[in-house]
Structures are given as structure tokens and as C-alpha cells.
C-alpha positions as CSV (number, residue, x, y, z in Angstrom):
1,M,40.4,-32.6,150.9
2,G,40.7,-31.6,154.8
3,V,44.2,-32.6,155.9
4,P,46.0,-29.8,153.6
5,V,43.7,-27.3,155.2
6,L,44.4,-28.8,158.6
7,V,48.2,-28.5,158.1
8,G,47.5,-24.8,157.0
9,W,45.9,-24.3,160.0
10,L,48.3,-26.0,162.3
11,S,51.0,-23.8,160.7
12,G,49.3,-20.6,160.6
13,H,49.1,-20.6,156.9
14,T,45.1,-21.4,156.2
15,A,45.2,-19.5,152.9
16,A,48.1,-21.9,151.9
17,G,45.9,-25.0,153.0
18,L,43.4,-24.0,151.1
19,M,45.1,-23.4,148.0
20,A,46.7,-27.2,148.5
21,A,43.4,-28.3,149.1
22,T,42.7,-28.0,145.3
23,G,45.1,-30.6,144.6
24,G,43.0,-33.0,146.8
25,F,40.7,-32.9,143.5
26,T,43.2,-35.4,142.5
27,A,41.5,-38.1,144.3
28,V,38.0,-38.0,142.4
29,Y,40.0,-39.8,139.6
30,G,41.2,-43.0,138.8
31,S,38.7,-45.2,141.2
32,G,38.2,-48.9,139.5
33,R,41.7,-48.6,137.8
34,P,44.6,-51.1,138.7
35,Y,46.9,-49.2,141.3
36,L,50.1,-49.4,139.2
37,S,48.1,-47.8,136.5
38,R,46.1,-45.7,138.8
39,A,49.7,-44.2,140.3
40,R,50.6,-43.4,137.0
41,E,47.3,-41.5,136.1
42,L,47.3,-40.0,139.5
43,A,50.4,-38.9,139.2
44,L,49.9,-37.0,136.0
45,I,46.7,-35.5,137.2
46,A,48.4,-33.8,140.5
47,L,51.1,-32.5,138.3
48,A,48.3,-31.0,135.5
49,F,46.1,-29.7,138.7
50,A,49.5,-27.7,139.7
51,A,50.4,-26.8,136.2
52,V,47.2,-25.2,135.4
53,T,46.8,-23.8,138.4
54,A,49.9,-22.0,138.0
55,L,49.1,-21.0,134.6
56,G,46.2,-19.3,135.6
57,L,47.8,-17.3,138.1
58,A,50.9,-16.3,135.7
59,V,48.4,-15.0,132.8
60,A,45.7,-13.2,135.7
61,P,48.1,-9.7,135.3
62,F,47.4,-9.6,131.5
63,G,43.6,-9.1,131.7
64,W,40.9,-10.5,129.9
65,P,42.4,-10.3,126.4
66,V,45.0,-12.9,127.4
67,V,43.0,-15.2,130.2
68,V,40.1,-15.5,128.0
69,P,41.7,-17.0,125.3
70,V,44.2,-19.3,127.2
71,V,41.2,-20.4,129.2
72,A,39.4,-21.5,126.0
73,L,42.3,-23.4,124.8
74,L,42.7,-24.8,128.0
75,A,39.0,-25.9,128.4
76,M,39.3,-27.5,124.5
77,L,42.7,-29.4,125.5
78,A,40.9,-30.8,128.7
79,A,38.1,-32.0,126.7
80,W,39.9,-33.6,124.3
81,F,42.5,-35.4,126.3
82,C,39.9,-36.0,129.2
83,N,37.4,-37.7,126.8
84,A,39.8,-39.4,124.4
85,L,41.7,-41.0,127.4
86,Q,38.9,-42.1,128.9
87,V,39.8,-40.2,132.2
88,G,36.4,-40.4,133.5
89,P,34.2,-38.0,135.5
90,P,34.2,-35.4,136.3
91,G,36.8,-35.0,133.2
92,G,38.0,-32.2,132.2
93,Y,35.5,-29.4,134.0
94,L,38.2,-29.3,137.3
95,F,41.1,-28.5,135.7
96,L,39.4,-25.8,133.6
97,M,37.6,-24.5,136.9
98,A,41.3,-24.8,138.6
99,C,43.1,-22.7,136.0
100,A,40.0,-20.0,136.1
101,A,39.9,-19.6,139.5
102,A,43.3,-18.5,139.5
103,A,43.2,-16.4,137.1
104,S,40.3,-14.6,138.4
105,M,41.9,-13.8,141.9
106,L,41.8,-9.9,142.3
107,K,44.8,-10.0,145.0
108,P,46.3,-13.5,144.5
109,P,48.1,-14.2,147.8
110,F,50.5,-16.3,146.2
111,D,52.8,-16.5,143.1
112,P,52.8,-18.6,140.3
113,W,55.5,-21.1,141.4
114,H,54.5,-21.0,145.1
115,A,50.8,-21.6,144.0
116,G,51.6,-24.7,142.0
117,L,53.9,-26.2,144.3
118,L,51.4,-25.9,146.9
119,V,48.4,-27.6,144.9
120,L,51.3,-30.3,143.9
121,A,51.7,-30.9,147.4
122,G,47.8,-31.3,148.0
123,G,47.9,-34.0,144.9
124,A,50.9,-36.0,146.3
125,F,48.7,-36.5,149.5
126,A,45.8,-37.3,148.0
127,W,48.1,-39.7,145.3
128,C,49.2,-41.7,148.8
129,V,45.6,-41.7,150.0
130,H,44.2,-42.9,146.7
131,M,47.0,-45.7,146.8
132,A,46.6,-46.9,150.3
133,G,44.5,-49.6,149.3
134,A,47.4,-51.5,147.2
135,L,48.8,-52.4,150.5
136,A,45.8,-54.4,151.6
137,W,44.4,-55.4,148.1
138,P,46.6,-55.2,145.7
139,R,44.7,-56.9,143.0
140,G,41.0,-55.4,144.4
141,P,40.4,-53.8,141.3
142,E,40.7,-56.4,139.1
143,K,39.2,-58.9,141.0
144,A,36.2,-56.6,141.5
145,A,36.2,-56.0,137.2
146,V,36.1,-60.0,137.0
147,A,33.3,-60.3,139.6
148,H,31.3,-57.5,138.2
149,A,31.5,-59.0,134.4
150,A,30.4,-62.2,136.0
151,R,27.3,-60.6,137.4
152,A,26.6,-59.0,134.3
153,V,26.9,-62.5,132.5
154,L,24.3,-63.9,134.9
155,T,21.9,-61.1,134.5
156,Y,21.9,-61.5,130.8
157,L,21.4,-65.4,131.2
158,D,18.5,-64.4,133.6
159,T,16.8,-62.4,130.9
160,T,16.7,-64.8,128.3
161,G,13.2,-64.9,126.4
162,T,12.4,-61.3,127.9
163,P,12.4,-57.7,126.4
164,L,15.3,-57.2,128.7
165,Q,17.7,-59.9,127.1
166,A,19.1,-57.3,124.0
167,A,20.0,-54.7,127.1
168,A,21.5,-57.1,129.4
169,R,23.7,-58.8,126.4
170,H,25.1,-55.5,125.8
171,E,26.0,-54.8,129.3
172,A,27.0,-58.0,129.7
173,A,29.5,-57.6,126.3
174,L,30.3,-54.0,127.9
175,A,31.6,-55.7,131.5
176,L,33.5,-58.2,129.9
177,H,35.4,-55.6,128.0
178,Q,36.0,-53.4,130.6
179,A,37.1,-56.2,132.7
180,W,39.9,-57.0,129.8
181,S,40.4,-53.6,129.5
182,T,41.6,-53.7,133.8
183,L,43.3,-57.1,133.3
184,V,45.3,-56.3,130.3
185,T,45.2,-52.5,128.7
186,Y,45.5,-51.0,132.3
187,Q,48.6,-53.3,133.1
188,P,51.8,-51.4,132.6
189,V,54.1,-54.7,133.4
190,A,53.5,-58.1,132.4
191,A,51.7,-60.9,133.9
192,R,53.7,-63.0,136.2
193,P,53.1,-66.7,135.4
194,G,50.9,-68.8,137.9
195,G,50.3,-65.2,139.3
196,R,47.1,-63.4,140.4
197,L,47.3,-61.2,137.5
198,A,47.6,-64.6,135.0
199,T,44.9,-66.4,136.9
200,L,42.4,-63.9,137.0
201,R,42.9,-63.4,133.1
202,A,42.1,-67.5,133.1
203,L,38.9,-66.8,134.8
204,N,37.7,-64.1,132.3
205,R,38.8,-65.7,129.5
206,Q,36.6,-68.9,131.1
207,L,33.6,-66.3,131.7
208,H,33.7,-64.9,128.4
209,L,33.5,-68.7,126.7
210,V,30.5,-69.2,128.9
211,F,28.9,-66.0,127.4
212,A,30.0,-66.9,123.6
213,R,28.3,-70.3,125.0
214,A,25.3,-68.5,125.5
215,L,25.1,-66.3,122.5
216,G,25.8,-69.5,120.3
217,S,22.9,-71.5,122.0
218,D,19.4,-71.7,121.8
219,D,19.7,-73.0,125.5
220,R,20.8,-69.9,127.7
221,A,18.9,-70.9,130.4
222,S,21.1,-74.2,131.0
223,P,21.6,-74.5,134.4
224,A,25.6,-75.4,133.3
225,L,26.2,-72.1,131.8
226,F,25.1,-70.5,135.4
227,E,26.9,-72.3,137.4
228,D,30.3,-71.6,135.4
229,A,29.6,-68.1,135.5
230,R,28.9,-68.2,139.6
231,R,32.1,-70.4,139.9
232,V,34.0,-67.8,138.1
233,E,32.6,-65.1,140.4
234,A,33.2,-67.0,143.7
235,Q,37.0,-67.7,142.5
236,A,37.7,-64.4,142.0
237,L,36.7,-63.3,144.5
238,A,38.6,-66.0,146.8
239,L,41.5,-65.2,145.4
240,P,44.1,-64.6,148.1
241,R,45.9,-61.4,148.9
242,R,49.4,-62.3,149.7
243,R,49.9,-66.1,148.6
244,S,50.1,-67.0,145.0
245,P,47.3,-69.0,144.0
246,D,47.6,-72.2,142.8
247,A,48.7,-72.4,138.7
248,M,45.9,-72.2,136.3
249,P,46.6,-72.6,132.5
250,A,47.8,-69.3,131.1
251,P,45.1,-68.1,128.9
252,T,46.1,-68.1,125.1
253,G,44.5,-65.3,122.9
254,V,44.5,-62.8,125.5
255,P,42.6,-59.8,123.9
256,V,44.7,-57.1,122.9
257,G,44.3,-53.5,124.9
258,H,42.9,-50.1,123.4
259,P,45.2,-48.7,120.9
260,G,47.9,-46.5,122.5
261,A,47.3,-42.6,123.8
262,W,48.5,-40.8,120.4
263,H,46.1,-42.8,118.3
264,A,43.4,-42.4,120.9
265,L,43.5,-38.6,120.7
266,K,44.0,-38.6,116.7
267,G,41.0,-40.5,116.8
268,A,39.0,-38.4,119.1
269,W,39.9,-35.4,117.0
270,V,39.1,-37.2,113.6
271,E,35.6,-38.6,114.6
272,P,33.3,-35.3,114.0
273,A,31.0,-35.9,117.2
274,S,34.2,-35.7,119.2
275,R,35.1,-32.8,117.4
276,Q,32.1,-31.3,117.9
277,V,32.3,-31.7,121.7
278,I,35.7,-29.7,121.3
279,V,34.7,-26.9,119.4
280,R,31.8,-26.5,121.7
281,V,33.6,-26.4,124.6
282,G,36.0,-23.7,123.2
283,V,33.2,-21.4,121.5
284,A,31.3,-21.2,125.0
285,A,34.2,-21.2,126.9
286,S,35.2,-17.7,124.9
287,L,32.2,-16.5,125.1
288,A,31.1,-17.0,128.9
289,G,34.5,-15.4,129.3
290,G,34.1,-12.6,127.0
291,L,30.9,-11.7,128.2
292,G,32.2,-11.8,132.0
293,A,34.8,-9.4,131.0
294,L,32.7,-6.9,129.0
295,F,29.9,-7.2,131.9
296,H,32.8,-6.9,134.6
297,L,31.7,-9.9,136.2
298,E,33.2,-10.0,139.6
299,R,33.9,-13.9,139.3
300,A,33.7,-14.4,135.8
301,Y,35.2,-18.1,135.8
302,W,32.3,-19.4,137.3
303,A,30.2,-18.9,133.9
304,V,33.1,-20.2,131.8
305,A,33.2,-23.7,134.1
306,A,29.3,-24.0,134.2
307,A,29.3,-23.6,130.4
308,M,31.8,-26.3,130.1
309,L,30.4,-28.4,132.2
310,M,27.0,-28.5,130.3
311,L,28.9,-29.1,127.1
312,H,32.4,-31.8,127.7
313,Q,30.4,-34.9,128.1
314,G,28.9,-34.4,124.8
315,F,25.4,-35.0,125.8
316,D,22.3,-34.4,123.5
317,W,20.1,-31.8,123.9
318,T,17.5,-32.6,126.1
319,R,20.1,-34.1,128.9
320,T,22.2,-30.4,128.3
321,V,18.9,-28.7,129.1
322,L,18.2,-31.1,132.1
323,R,21.6,-30.9,133.2
324,A,21.5,-27.1,133.0
325,L,18.4,-26.6,135.3
326,E,19.6,-29.1,137.6
327,R,22.9,-26.6,137.7
328,L,20.9,-23.4,138.3
329,L,18.3,-24.6,141.0
330,G,21.2,-26.7,142.9
331,T,23.6,-23.9,142.7
332,W,20.5,-21.5,143.6
333,A,19.5,-23.6,146.5
334,G,23.4,-23.9,147.4
335,L,23.6,-20.5,147.7
336,L,21.6,-20.7,151.1
337,I,24.2,-23.2,152.3
338,A,26.9,-21.2,151.4
339,G,25.5,-18.0,152.6
340,A,25.1,-19.7,156.4
341,I,29.0,-20.9,156.5
342,L,30.0,-17.5,155.1
343,L,27.8,-15.9,157.8
344,W,29.1,-18.6,160.2
345,H,33.1,-17.8,158.9
346,P,34.6,-21.1,160.5
347,Q,37.9,-21.4,161.1
348,G,40.8,-24.1,162.4
349,L,38.9,-27.7,162.9
350,W,35.5,-26.3,162.2
351,L,36.7,-25.1,159.0
352,V,38.2,-28.8,158.1
353,L,35.3,-30.6,159.3
354,T,32.9,-28.3,157.2
355,I,34.9,-28.7,153.9
356,M,35.2,-32.6,154.4
357,L,31.3,-32.9,155.2
358,L,30.6,-31.2,152.2
359,Q,33.0,-33.0,149.8
360,F,32.1,-36.2,151.2
361,V,28.3,-35.6,150.5
362,V,29.1,-34.5,146.9
363,E,31.0,-37.8,146.2
364,M,27.6,-39.7,147.6
365,L,25.1,-37.8,145.6
366,V,26.9,-36.5,142.6
367,V,26.4,-40.0,140.4
368,R,22.7,-40.8,141.3
369,H,21.4,-36.9,142.2
370,Y,23.2,-34.7,140.4
371,A,20.9,-32.0,141.5
372,L,21.1,-32.4,144.9
373,A,25.1,-32.8,144.7
374,V,25.5,-29.3,143.0
375,V,23.7,-27.8,146.3
376,F,26.6,-28.8,148.3
377,I,29.1,-28.7,145.4
378,T,28.3,-24.6,145.8
379,G,29.0,-24.4,149.7
380,A,32.2,-26.1,149.0
381,A,33.3,-24.2,146.0
382,L,32.4,-21.0,147.9
383,T,34.0,-22.0,151.2
384,L,37.4,-22.9,149.2
385,A,37.0,-19.8,147.2
386,S,36.8,-17.5,150.1
387,G,40.4,-18.5,151.2
388,G,39.5,-18.5,154.8
389,H,38.9,-15.0,154.7
390,P,35.6,-13.2,155.8
391,V,33.8,-11.9,153.1
392,D,32.9,-8.3,153.1
393,A,29.7,-8.2,151.5
394,P,28.1,-12.0,151.7
395,G,25.0,-11.0,149.5
396,D,26.6,-9.6,146.9
397,Y,29.5,-12.2,146.6
398,L,26.7,-14.9,146.3
399,L,24.8,-13.1,143.8
400,A,27.5,-13.0,141.4
401,R,27.7,-16.7,141.9
402,G,24.5,-17.1,140.9
403,L,24.5,-14.7,138.0
404,D,27.6,-16.0,136.9
405,T,25.8,-19.8,136.3
406,L,22.9,-18.5,135.1
407,V,25.1,-16.8,132.1
408,G,27.3,-19.9,131.8
409,C,24.5,-22.4,131.4
410,A,22.7,-19.9,129.3
411,V,25.6,-19.9,126.8
412,A,26.0,-23.3,126.7
413,L,22.9,-23.8,125.8
414,L,23.0,-21.1,123.0
415,V,26.4,-22.9,121.7
416,H,24.7,-26.4,121.7
417,R,21.8,-25.2,119.9
418,A,23.6,-22.7,117.3
419,L,26.2,-26.0,117.0
420,P,23.7,-29.2,116.4
421,V,24.9,-32.5,115.4
422,R,25.2,-32.4,111.9
423,D,22.6,-34.4,110.0
424,D,24.2,-36.1,106.8
425,G,20.7,-37.5,106.1
426,Q,22.6,-41.3,106.3
427,G,21.3,-42.0,109.8
428,L,22.6,-45.0,111.1
429,A,23.7,-46.8,107.9
430,P,27.7,-46.1,108.7
431,P,28.0,-47.6,111.9
432,M,25.9,-50.5,110.7
433,A,28.4,-50.7,108.0
434,R,31.1,-50.6,110.1
435,V,30.1,-53.5,112.0
436,L,29.5,-55.8,108.8
437,R,33.0,-54.9,107.7
438,G,34.5,-55.7,110.8
439,V,32.3,-59.1,110.9
440,A,33.8,-59.7,107.0
441,T,37.5,-58.8,108.2
442,L,37.4,-61.6,110.9
443,A,35.6,-64.4,108.5
444,P,38.7,-65.7,106.7
445,M,40.4,-65.8,110.0
446,L,37.9,-67.7,111.3
447,G,37.8,-70.0,108.6
448,A,41.7,-70.7,108.8
449,G,41.7,-70.8,112.4
450,N,43.9,-68.2,112.8
451,V,41.7,-66.0,115.7
452,D,44.8,-65.9,118.5
453,D,47.3,-64.2,116.4
454,V,47.9,-60.3,116.9
455,A,45.9,-59.0,113.6
456,A,43.1,-61.5,114.6
457,R,43.0,-60.3,118.0
458,I,43.1,-56.7,117.1
459,A,40.3,-57.4,114.6
460,R,38.0,-58.8,117.6
461,R,39.1,-56.0,119.4
462,D,37.7,-53.4,117.1
463,L,34.5,-55.5,116.0
464,Q,33.7,-55.6,119.6
465,R,34.5,-51.6,119.6
466,M,32.4,-51.3,116.7
467,T,29.7,-53.0,118.1
468,F,29.3,-50.9,121.3
469,G,29.6,-47.5,118.8
470,L,26.6,-48.7,117.2
471,E,24.8,-49.6,120.4
472,Q,25.7,-45.3,120.8
473,A,25.2,-44.1,117.9
474,Y,21.5,-45.5,118.2
475,G,21.2,-44.3,121.8
476,S,22.2,-40.6,120.2
477,A,19.7,-41.1,117.9
478,V,16.7,-41.2,119.6
479,V,17.3,-38.3,121.6
480,A,18.1,-35.7,118.6
481,S,15.6,-34.4,116.1
482,P,12.4,-36.0,115.7
483,R,13.4,-37.1,112.1
484,Q,16.3,-38.7,113.0
485,R,14.7,-40.3,116.0
486,A,11.8,-41.8,114.0
487,A,14.3,-43.5,111.9
488,A,16.3,-44.7,114.6
489,E,13.2,-46.0,116.3
490,D,11.7,-47.6,112.9
491,Q,15.6,-49.4,112.5
492,W,15.9,-50.8,115.7
493,P,14.9,-54.1,114.7
494,L,17.7,-53.8,111.6
495,V,20.5,-52.6,114.6
496,A,19.4,-55.5,116.7
497,A,20.4,-58.4,114.4
498,I,23.3,-56.8,112.9
499,Q,24.4,-56.7,116.8
500,Q,23.6,-59.9,116.9
501,L,25.4,-61.5,114.1
502,A,28.8,-59.5,115.5
503,Y,28.1,-61.0,118.8
504,R,27.7,-64.4,116.8
505,M,31.4,-63.6,115.2
506,L,33.1,-63.1,118.4
507,S,31.3,-66.0,120.1
508,A,32.5,-68.2,117.2
509,C,36.4,-67.0,117.5
510,W,36.1,-67.4,121.3
511,Q,35.2,-70.8,120.8
512,R,37.7,-71.6,118.0
513,S,40.0,-70.1,120.3
514,H,39.2,-72.1,123.0
515,D,38.8,-75.8,121.6
516,T,38.5,-77.2,118.0
517,G,34.6,-78.7,118.5
518,E,33.1,-79.7,115.5
519,S,30.8,-76.2,115.5
520,T,33.7,-74.1,114.7
521,Q,35.8,-76.6,112.9
522,A,32.8,-76.7,110.2
523,F,33.4,-73.5,109.1
524,T,35.8,-73.4,106.3
525,P,37.6,-70.7,104.2
526,A,35.3,-71.4,101.8
527,D,32.3,-70.4,103.9
528,A,34.6,-67.6,105.3
529,Q,34.6,-66.5,101.4
530,A,30.2,-67.3,101.5
531,L,30.0,-65.2,104.2
532,Q,32.2,-62.3,102.7
533,R,30.4,-62.3,99.7
534,A,27.0,-61.9,101.9
535,L,27.9,-59.2,104.1
536,H,29.3,-57.2,101.2
537,A,25.9,-57.6,99.4
538,L,24.1,-56.4,102.7
539,E,26.9,-53.3,103.2
540,H,26.0,-52.2,99.7
541,H,22.4,-52.5,100.2
542,L,22.8,-50.0,103.1
543,A,24.6,-47.6,100.6
544,G,21.5,-47.9,98.7
545,A,22.1,-50.6,96.1
546,P,18.9,-53.0,95.6
547,L,19.0,-56.2,98.1
548,A,20.6,-59.1,95.5
549,E,19.4,-62.6,96.4
550,R,22.0,-64.8,97.9
551,G,22.2,-68.1,99.4
552,E,23.3,-66.9,103.1
553,A,21.3,-70.4,104.1
554,T,24.5,-72.2,103.5
555,V,26.6,-70.1,105.6
556,P,27.5,-72.5,108.3
557,L,27.3,-70.8,112.5
558,F,25.7,-67.6,110.5
559,T,22.4,-68.8,108.5
560,G,20.1,-67.6,111.5
561,E,21.7,-64.3,111.8
562,L,22.0,-63.7,108.2
563,Q,18.5,-64.2,107.8
564,A,17.4,-62.0,110.4
565,V,19.6,-58.9,108.8
566,R,18.0,-59.4,105.4
567,A,14.4,-60.1,106.7
568,C,15.0,-56.7,108.4
569,M,16.3,-55.1,105.4
570,K,13.2,-56.1,103.3
571,E,10.9,-55.0,105.8
572,K,12.3,-51.8,106.5
573,P,14.6,-50.6,103.3
574,P,17.8,-48.8,104.4
575,K,17.0,-45.8,102.1
576,G,14.7,-44.6,105.0
577,L,17.6,-44.1,106.9
């Protein structure tokens, strides 16, 4: 953020440096991704910042009848693409901010093409800074992902027999899934045999087997499991930076990655909750922009940006209200800092240092202390928006920002309330049924021993994603309406039992993939058919059918899990969902 402003000042074009600094926001994305994947993602993000800035300047002369629909459409596209492609925080918010700010400039200092090139230059510099770590730690993100997964597995082992065990199991499974994403999904090129990536995949596979053994064992506190997990963490962190490591057996049955970009975009649009977020963002951006134009708000884009910021992450009502309050209080407090900076009117190196300091504090605070971070976000935004020029009426300028933020937050809350999550009365039954179907899909593959072909690895990936989806659905339900919350809390034992059944199936697949031990050889095709019949009966009961009496106790490997699911269904019938 600072270097573009410094270059602009040294060349006598501070306004150009501040415009290029918009491209510096590229650097807030991509952390944790492998460097090759990061290079591609950041390049696309830098191009996107340049494009939306140029678009905002291009439509500005046409006035609000064109600007508002364009900004609203961009808000919807940004929320859709960033959420579907897992771009990560701050998501599509900054793209909308860049476009809306450009469209709201009363006297643009640059034409659209010139501004786009300046922003692209700032993004290119941010790309270079963000990629610099590849020179010293080319596999740093991959090593960190495996080490983080190992620590999550150790936490799960350490919580055995405590109330924290279920949550730790979910976190460990999620960390392992994210590690595989880093090692497989986000790898543009194939792994070199015997190379660091292949070694890390082998280590992560060993770690996943530790987790699988823990899931399938009553003795999760075994010292051997702790020792294996700690060894994987130590070996991952100790991989040399340059020299190829000693060859390890290449992992077989490496999980397949996420679905492709088009599949992810289609799924995000088809999925009702995701589509509702997109619609909310579009409606809120249109209303905020329309109100800004109707009442001649001086900086109407602040209202649009505030509205999108409240909605694009798909928070529930409680968290949306909390985020709105944090945004309002933080903004109004930040106006004091912004006012002091505008009255001081720093120039040259002082301007550079001010922007760098404000942005640094924002990045340090934004994850854990959002309300406090907003104080400095406001100061940084107003400093950049001033273009390096003195503000004639600082009081009016700051008041406009406060009012626009109030309008944006109010519009977001209104839209969130007017477009609630539709309660179809089925509650958690659909995601639980999807998990049961996922387990049933894998049953014949496990029975035949075909757990490593492409179809089986896709089924295993999908089952894991369904299990995460069930956890997310439960989390959303407990903060929804009082009726939904009561039903979700009432069904938590059944949710936990179905999750354990899914993890048991995944554990059995990993163990069958690793060896031919008797524990998994005992599961035959006939057992798979019996398991499928039992699962279909449970699924039908979720849909309202009577719970049929079946001999689940005769199904190897899954006796305890099936009995737990049936017991929960008998105690709390699904019709109460």
C-alpha cells in the first residue's frame, strides 16, 4: 500500500500513487495458498481490481440510472464468485468498494484506461511482494497446512472422553480436509516423485490414517497415536528448503480435489442459502444506491459498500446485527482519527507512513477485533479517498461518511429481515439424509475393496463435504428462529450420531486403502448390502416413515454407530424436526 504512494510522490503525481494503491489490496488475498496457485489467484484479483475501477469511472458520466444497476450487478457477481470459489476474506467487498468509489468521483483525475493501468501496476507490485516468500520457502504453505492438521489431530486425541471431543473431531477433520486441498486441489502441476510435495502428501496420508485409527478405536488416548501425530508434524516442518528429501513411498489413493470452477459456481447458484445471499446483496446494493441518489448523498458508494459488507458472508440475523453495530460504532470512532489526519494533511513520506501504519493495524486487528479494526479502516479509507488534496469542509466530509454508513447498515438489516431464510419445516432432515446416502454410496465400494479408484475417491470427498455441510446447517439452525433453534438443539444427539457414522465409514475406507487388515476384510459385499438396507430405512424414517425393525447389529464395523442412530431416532422422532 505504501510503495505506490511513495512512487507517486517522488514522481510528482501523488494522486496517481493513491489510485495505484487501490491495487495494493491484492495483497490481502491468497494467504495460505501454495505459491503456484497463489500466483494465479492474485494475478486474477489484480486484473479484477483494475477492471472494476475502470468500469466505475466509465459509467460515472451516465449518472445514477446507470451507476446503481451496474454497482448492484457487480455486488451480486462479486459475492457469487468469491463465495463459490472460496476466495476468502474480505471476499467481494473490496471489489465493490473500488468500483463504487470510482463511480462516485465528482472530478475524476484520470480517464478509465489510465486509472485501470495505475491500479493494475499497484496490483502487480502487491503480487511481487506476496510471492516473495516462494524464494525462501517454496513449500512453506504446504508444510504449514500439514503441521496445522497434525496439531488438530493431537487436540482431538487429547480431548478424548471430554465434552469437547465432538468439536475437536470436527476441527481435526476440517484441518485434514484443508491440508488435502493445499496438497492436491491447489496444485496446478503434478507432484514430482520423491519431491517435497509427494513427501508431504505421504505424511498427510499417514496423519489421516492416525485420525482414522482414532475414530475406529475405543482407545484414542493410546500413546502410539500421539507419537505418530507428533512425528508427522516434526517431519513436515523439518523438510529441507532446497535439497530433495529422502524418497518416501508415493501415497496411493490421494483424495481428489474440489470440483472445478464451473461446478462450484453452478453449485453456489443452485444451493438455496448461497443464492439467497447473492439476492440479498443485489437488493441491498440497489436500495442503498437508490437512496443515495434520491437524497443526493455526497459519497453514496459508502452506503452501498456498507450494505454489502453486512450481507456478503451470509451471517445469521444475530451476527448481522452485531456486525452492523460494530461497523457503526467503529466508523463513528474512526471519524475522529480521520478528522485528525485530514486536518494534519500529511504529505510526502508522512502520507506514505500514515497509510502503511493504518493498513498494518487493520490487518492485525480485523480477524479478532473487527469493531476496533473498523476505526482504522475508516481512517485509511478517508485518507485514500482524499486523493492527497486538502478537504475544504472536513466536518461535512466526515458527517457524510457517518450518515452513509448508517444508511448502508440500516438497508442491510432491512433486507436481511425482509428476505429471511425460508423455513420449509424439514429442519435438519435433508442434510442428515444426504449424509446417510453418502455412506450408502460408499458401502459397496468398501465391501468390494475398491476404495482407491476415482469414483470411490470422489464419493469419499463428497461424503466428507456433506458431513461438513451438516455441521454448518446445525450451526445456522441454532441461531435462526426460536422454532428452528429449539428443533436443532433437540436433534443434536442424532446429528452427532450420523456424523460419527460418516466418520466411521471414512475411517474404514482409509484403513482399507492402507492395508488389508482383518478389520476391514471382514466387511463383505453382503455386509454392504445389509448396511445399505439399514441406511435406506433410516433415511425413509427421516422423511416421516415408521422406523422399521432391522438387524443392524449384524452389520460388521458399523454396529455401534447404527445402534446409536436408531436409539436417537427412537428417543426424538424426526417428525419433530
